[in-house]
Phi, psi and omega in degrees: 000321180295321180299318186285320178294323179296309192297315184287330174293314173306312179300325176293316180301311184297318180289329179295319183297314181300307183301311176306308183297316182296317175298322176290325177287332173288332173290327187283310184260337183268305184283340174093007184271124182285130177278136180279178180292327175301311174308317173294319177298320182290357178271332191307305189303326181290321176297324177290320178296327179288323173298307187293324173299321177289324175292326183291337185275339186260326183247089183308323191287339185244035183295322181294320178303313181297310180302327179291315180292335176286319176297319173295331171291309169312313176301313183296318174301317177306305183301316182298314180288337175291313180299318171292325163308311179302313184298311182303319182278352188083008183282332177241153171279156168287140181270176174303337179299315186287340193255342189246137180266184181305122175249155172290145185301323183266027183295148179279178176287322181291328176297314187289326176301314180303308186300319177292332178281322180267027189305114187232011177286156175286128178299146178281347176267356175272113184263111177259335193235120175234159174233128185042040176080008181247138172292164175293328173302316180291323181294314179297327172301315177295307185300322182291323182291308185294320178286338175294311183287328175295314187291318177299315180297324187283326172295321184289333175293328183270359179294000000 
């Protein structure tokens, strides 16, 4: 019974992660809303969940480890979206992650200074796209929290 439940749950996690990423790319590239740096960082845990979910189906002996890694990924997504929500609401100040766009590895100090002066990256606190009055960071906050709890409860049941 647990085997069937785990496989279905991981399939749900895999599906959710794929849908969330597809939706984020749809908003960015089809609807034309620029993603801020925190939005881009917030996608990383979902990529990891996709990878871990696929590994879960192929390597039966390490299912508990994979479940822990999926849980850590959901918690990471929750923490990133919590910080992003806090920046949007003015609870936290924007960090350098929000202010600097991609730079070359060998950028000099003068290039870094010039980049900060000519900052044209999208601010992490400006919300241009909302669903039902909620920013995507807020929605991700709730989704990540719920999926973290479900993953944790599943792990405890299988102990």
